[in-house]
N, C-alpha and C positions, 0 to 999 in steps of 0.2 A: 292505436295504430290506424287511425282513421285519416288524418291529414297526410299530405305528401311529405312534408318536412320531417316529421317523426319517423316515417317509414324509411326515408333516405338515410337518416342518421342511424337507424337500427341496422339497415342493410350494410352500411359502411363498417359498423362495429362487427357485424357477423363476418364480413369478408376479411377483417383483420384478426379473426379468431378470438374475440372477446368472450371469455367464459361466462361472465355475469349476464351478458345480453342473450347468449344461447340458452341459459337457464330460464331467463324470463320468457323467451319465445316458447320453450317447451311447456311452460305452465299456462301460457295464454292461448295456444292453438289447440283445437279439438283433437288433432291426431298426435299430440305431443311434440309438435314441431318437426315431424319427420319430413314433410314435404318441403318446408322452408329450408331446413338444413341440407336436404339433398340438393336443392337448387343452388345453395351457397357452395356446396362442395363441387358441383358441376362448373360453376363460374370460376372457382379457384383453380380447378384443373386446367382451365384454358388460359390462365394468366402467364404461365411460364416463369413465374417468380412469386415469392411470398406475398400474401394479400396486403400485409402491412406496407411493403415496398410499393406495390402498385397503387394503393390508395394515396400514399405520400406523393408519388409522382403526379397523380391526377390533381391533387390539391395544389401542388406547386405550379402546375400548368394553369389552373384556374386563377391562382393568385397573380401570375405573370400577365394573364390576359386582362385582369382588372387594372394593372398598372400601365398597360400600353396606352400611350397618348397622355398619360398623367404625369409620369416622372421621366425626365430626360437624364441619361447617364453620360458623363464625359468619357469619350473614347481615348484610351491611353495611346501613346505613340506606338506605331507598329513595331518598331525595333525593340522597345522595352517589353511589349506584350509577348513578342516571339521569344525573347530571351527568358522571360518568366515561365512561359509554357514549356520550353525545353528543360529548364532547370527543374520545374515541378515534375515532369515525367521522369527525369533521371533519378530524382530522390525516391521515387516509388519503385525503383528497380534495384535488385541486390548489389549489382556491380558498383553502383555509385551510392546507393542508400546505406549500405552497411558501413563503409568507411566514413560516410558523413555522420552516421549515428555515433560511431566510436569517437569521432572528433567532437561532436556536440556533448557527449557524456564526459569526455576528458575536460573540456573547457568549462562546461556548465556545472557538472557534479563535482569533479575533483578539484579544479582550481577555484571556482567561484563559491560553490556550496561548502566543499570540504575544507580547503585551505583558508579561504577568506571568512566565510560564515562560521564554520566549525573550528577554525583556528584563531585568527586574529580577534574577531568580534567576541567569541566565547572567552578567550583569554582575558580580554579587557573587562567584560561584564562580570565574570566569575572571580578573576584575580584582583581586580581593582575595585569595582563597584560593590560587590557583595563581600569579598574577603576583608577589604580594608575599611569599608564604610557601613554597609547595611547590616551585616552579621554582628559586628560589635555593638551597633545601635540596638538591635533586637535583643542581644544578650543583656544589655543594661536595662532595657525596657521591662523584661520579664524576670529580672534578678530578684524582685521582691515577692514572687509567688511562693506560697508555702509548699515545701516538699519538692524533691528533685523529680519525682515521677510526673507531677503536673507541669513543672517547668520544661521537662524534656519533650512534652507534647508540642511545644511551640518552638523551642530552640534546642540545639544540640545536634547529634549525629543524624537523627531521624525527625527533627522538628518540622512542623508545618511551614515555618518561615525560612529556616536555615537550610532545609532540604527540599521540601515540596515546592515552595515558591522559587527558591534559587535554581532548582533543576529546570522548572518550567520556563523561567524567564532568562536565566543566564546561559543555559546549555541548549535546551531544545528550541527556544524562540529564535535565536540567531540562525540556527541551521534551517528550520522550516521557513523562516522569513526569507532567507536567501534562496531557498528552493522555490517558494511561491513566486518570487520575482523572476527567477529563471523559467519556471513553469509557465508564467503568464506571457512571457515573450514568445514561447513556442506554441502556445495553445491555439487551437482553432476556435473561432467564434461560436460554432455550432454546439460545442460541448457544454458550455456554462452560460455565456451571455450572448444571446443571438443578435443583439443590437450592436455589438462591438466587432470591429474588424481587426484581425491579428495576422500572424505570419502564414497560417495554413500549413504548418509543418506537421502537426500531429496527425491529421488525416492521412498523410503520406507514410508516416511512421506506422500507423495502425494498419494500413494496407500492406506495408512491407512485412510485418510480423504475423499477419492474419493466418496464412497457411500453416506456419509453425504452431501458433496458438490453437488452431483447430484440432491438432493432434492431442492436446491436453484438455479438450472440452471447452475452450474459450474462443472468443472472437478477437479480432484485432483491437476492438475498443478497450479490452482489458489491459492494454499496454499502459494506459494512464495510471490506474492504481498501482501497477507493478513498478513503474518508474518512480511514482510518488513514495512507494515503500522504502526506497533507498534513502529517502530523507527521514520519514517517520512512518512506521507501520501503523501507528494509531490513526493518523489522518488518512492513510491509504485505505484502511478498513472502512472508514466512513465513506470514502469516495466510491467504493464498490457498489453503492446504491445506484450509481448511474448505469450499471449494467442491466440488460433488458430482462433477463429471467432469473428466478431464484436459484436455479441450478448453477448458472454462471457466477452469481454472487457468492454462493457457498464455496464453489471451487476456488475462486479468487481469494476469498478470506482464508481458506485452508493453506493455500500456497504462500500467501503473505506471512502467515504465522509460522510456517515450517522453514522456508528456505530463502526469505528475503531479509538480509540483515539491515537494520536501520543505519543511518549515517554515523550515529554515535558509536555503535558497536563496530561497524565496518572500519571506521577510521582507526580505532585502537587495534583491531585485529591485523590490519595491514602493517601497522608499525611493529607489532609483535612478530609477524611472519617474515618481515623483511630480513634478507640475509639467510633464509632457510628455504632454498628452492624446492626441496623434497616436500616440506610441509605445505608450501604454497600450492604446488601442483596437486597434492592429495586433497587439500581443502577445496580447491576449485572443482576438481572432478567429483568429489563426494557431494557437494552442495548442488551443483548443476544436475548431477545424476539423480539426486533425491527429488529435485524440482520436476524433472521430466517423468520419472518413474511414478511418483505419487499422482501427478497430474493426469497421466495417461490411464492409470488404474482407476482413479476416482471418476474420470470421465466415463468409463465403462460401467461403473457400479451405480452412480447416481442416476435416478430416473429423470426423464425430461427430454425434450427435443434437442437435437444438435444445434449449436448456435449458428445464426445467419448474420451476415455482415454486408450491408449495402450502404455506401456512403458517396455522396457527391463530393468530388475533390474541388475545393475552392481555389482560386488563383493565389499564388504566392504574393504576399504583401509585406511591406516593411511595417513592423509593429509601431503603433502609435503610443507615445510615452504616456499620455493621459489615460488611455485605456489600460495599459500595463499597471500603472500606479493604482488605478481604481480597483482592479481585480486583486492586486496584492493587499491593499488596505482591507477590502471586504473579507478576504480569507484570514487575515490576521485578527480581525474582529471576531470572526467565527472561532478561531483558535482559542481565544481567551474565554469565550462563552461556553464552548463545548468541551474543551480538552483540559484546561487548567483545573477544573474540579476533580478530574480523574487523577492527576498527579498529587493533589492534596489528599485524596482518599488513599493513595498508595502510601503516603507518608504516615497516615494514621495506622494502617495495617502493619507497617514496619515498627512503629512505636509499640503497638500491642504485642507483636511477636517478641520484641526485645524485653518488654516488661514482664511478660508471663513465662519467659524461658522456652517458648515453643520453638524458637530458632535452633537452640541447642539440641533439642530432641530430633528435629528434622535433619540436622547435619549428621547426627549419629546414624540415622536410618539410611543416609546416602553413602556412608562409608563402604559397605559391601559393593555397591554399584561402581564407585570410582576405583575400588581395588580390582574389580573384574576388568576394567578398562586399562589396567596397568598404570594408574595415576596415583600420586601420593594422597594421603588423607585430606590435606589442605584443599584439594580441588573440590571437595564437597561443599564448602562454604562458597566457593566461586559459582557453582551452579545455583545454589539457593539465592544468592543475591542477584544473579543474572535474571531470575524471574521477576524481581521487584524493579530492577533497573538494568537494562541490557549492558550499558556501558560499565556498570559496576562489575558485572561478571567478566567482561573483557579486561577491565582494569586489574581484577584479581589475577587473571591469566598473565597480564603484563608483569605484575610484581613477582609472580612465581618464575617467569622466564628470566627476568633480570636478576633474580637471586640464584639462578642456576639450578632450580629445583626440577626442571623438565629437560629431558633429552629432545632431540629433533622429532623422534617418533612419538613421544608423549605429547609434544607440542601439536603435532598434526592431529592426534586423536582428540585432544582437548578442544582444539579449534573447531573441528567438525562437529563434535557433540554439543558444544556451546552454541554454535550457530543454529543447529537444528533443534535445540532444546525449546521448551515451551516459551511462548511470547511473554514479554514483560506484562506486569499486572495492568498497566494502562491500556495496552492493546487487548488484553483479555476482557477487561470491562467493556471496551468498545465492541468486541466481538459479541458479547452477551447482549448488548444493547441493539446491535444491528441484526444479528442472525437469530437471537433467542438464546436463553441460557442453556437449554438442553443441547442445542447444536454446538455452542461454545465449549461446554464441558466434554461433549463427545470428541471434539477436535483435540482438546488437551489430553484426553485419555488415549488418543491415537498417537499424538506427537511425542509424548514423553517416552514410551517404550521404543518408538521408532528411532528417536535421537540416540538413546543409549545403545540400541541394537546396531545402528550405523557406526557408532564409535567403537563398539566391540568388534565389528567386522573389519574396520580399518586397523585396529590394534592387532588382530590375528593375522591379517594379510601382511602387514609391515613386519611383524615379528618373524613370520615364516620366511620372508625375503632377506632378513638380516643374518 
C-alpha cells in the first residue's frame, strides 16, 4: 500500500463494498483496519447513493473527459432526437410501457417465437427432417447391435439420437433460436456486448418492472432471465449469473423453476385450456399467485441486502442487422456447447429408468398423490414424464383431455400442478451447475410438495364451489 495507484485502487474497491479487499485491509493494518473502514463508511454515508453507483459515475466522467477532443460524434437531427427522447420516456411509464410490453410479447413471443419457431419450424424439422429421414437412417445404422437393450440406448423411444438429439435440435433449437433473435433485437448493448448498439428497449422494460420486482426481492435487471424463461428455463437459469448478488440469483432460479413455464410446455397448455374459461382463469390466478407469494416470502427469508438498481437509459436506436445476427449466432453456438449435453444426459436417465423398471415403481408411488387431487391414475405418468421433458407432461395432459378423461375442474387442477411441478431434468442439471447441488436439491424439495399442495387447494376450492 505504498504507491498512490494501489492505494487508489484499494480505496475504490472498499467504497464499492468489496469483501475480499476489506478482509485484506483488516489483515494488513495494525488496528485490524478499523480506522480505514470507519473512514470508508463515513465517505459512503455522504454519497447519497450506493458506492458502486458513485464509483461507476466517476469512472464514466473520467472516460468522457479522456474522449473530449479526440472523438467527434455526429449530431442527429433535432426532430428525430426529440421524437426518440419522447418515445423513450413514454416507454418507461406504465401508461404507455405496459401496453407496449403486451404488444411486444404478443408479436415477439406468441407470433414469432411460438407460432413460427415453435410451430412451423418445429413441424418441419421434427415431422420431415427427423421423422422421415434421420430417424429411419439411425434405425438402420444401429440395427446390427446385439441386444435390444443396447440398441435402445441410441435409437427408440428414449434413444440418444432419436430422442435426445431430436429433442434438442428439432424441438428446442427452433424455439430458442427464434427467441434469441427476438431477444437480440430488444436487448440493450450494456447487458451482454458493450461495443454493440441496439434498440435500448430492455433498460426501459427493466425500469418499468423494477418497483414490482423489488417486492419479491429482485431488481428490474431480473426481467431478462424471467422473459427468457418463457422460451427455455434451462437457458434462463444460466442467464441468472448476470444478476449482481447471490441472493438475487437464488431467488430468480427458484421462481424460474416454480412458476415460469417454458415455451414448449406453455404452447401445449394453451391449446389444452382453450375453450375452458374456468380452467384458464384458475390456472393464471394460481401460477401468478404462486410467483408473487413465493417470491415475497423468499425475499424475507433469504439473507442479504435488498437489491439496488441504477441504470443509465441509452437513447432508443434502430437495431443493426449485423449486430443482431452476431449475437444470435454467438448464443446458438453457446447453446450447442452448454445445453445439448444436458439433453443427451436426460435421454440416458430415461433409458436407465425404463430398462430397470424404476419408472413403474415411481408411477405407483404417485398414485395416492394424484388420487388426493381428484385425478385419474393415468395422471401419475404425466407428472413423471413432465420431470424429464416438460412438453411430454403437457402432451400427456393433452391426450387425457382429448380422450375425455378429465372434467373442467380436473383440467384446472392438473394444469396448475403440472406447471408448478419440479422443473425438467435439463433445468435441474443447470440449477445444480449454477447454484450448487445442495441449493438445487433444496429447491426441488420445496417445489414438489408446494405444487401438489397448490393443486390440492385448487381441487378443494373448486369442488366446494360446484
